[in-house]
N, C-alpha and C positions, 0 to 999 in steps of 0.2 A: 190778760190773756185774750187773744183774738179768736174770732170764730174759726179761723183756720187751725189754730193751735188746739182748740176743743175738738175739731173734726179729727185731726191727726191722733190725738190722745184716745178718742173713742174707737177709732179703727184699730189702733194698737191693742187696746184692752179687749176688743171683740175677738181679734185674731188670737191673742194669748189665751183667752177663755176657751176658744174653739179647739186649740191645740191641746190644752189640758184635758178637756172633756173627751176628745178623740182618743188620747192615750188611755184615759180611765176606761172608756167603753171598749177599746180593743183588748185591754188587759182582762176585763170582765168576760168578754167573749172567749178569749183563749183559756181562761181559768175554767169556764163552763165546759169547753171541749175537753180539756185535760182531765177534769173531774169525771166526765163520762168515760174517758179512756182508762183512767187508773182505777176507778171504783168498780165499774161494770166490766171493763176490759173489752178489747176488740177480739172477740172469739166467736167465729161463725159456728163452731161445733156445739157450743153450749147455748146458742141462741141469744147471747147478750148483745149482738150487733144492733138490735132494734133500740136498746136503751142508749147505746153509744150514738147511734144516728140521731135519735131524738134530742139528746143533749147538744150535739153538734148543730143541728138545725135551729134549735131554740137560741143558741148562742149567736149564730150568724144573723138570725132574724132580729134579735135584740140589738146587735151591733149596727145593723143597717138602719133600724128605726132611730136609734140614738144619733147616728151620723147625720141623718136627715134633720132631726130636731136641732142639732148643734149648728148645722149650716143655715137653717132658717133663722135661728136666733142671731147668728153673726150677721147675716144679710139685713135683718130688720134693724139692728143697731146701726149698721153703716148707713142704711137708707134714712133713718131719723137724723143722724148726724149730717148727712148730705143736705137734707131739707133745711136744717138749722143754718147751714152754711149759705144756702141760697137765700134764705130769709134775711140773713145779715148783709146780703148784697155782694158776697164774694162768689162771683160766677166763674172764677178761674178753673183750670183743670184740677180734677180731684182724683 
C-alpha cells in the first residue's frame, strides 16, 4: 500500500465519519425541537412558548457546536494524512 493509497483511504474514512456524525447531530437537534413542540406545545396563550423556544435554541446550538467539532476532526485527519504523503515524497496533487 503506497502513501497515496493511505491518504485516499484516510480522506474517505474522515468524510464518511463526518457524514455519519452530521446525520446523528441533525437528528438529535430535530428531536430536541420536536420534543419541545410536542411536550410543552407551541401555545402563546398558556405561556409555554418560552419552553419551546428554549428547547429549539438549545437544539440548534448543540447542532452547530457538533458540526464545528465534526468539521475540525475531519480537517485534522486530512491534514495529518497530507503531511504523511509529503513526508513519503509524494508531492503530486491531493
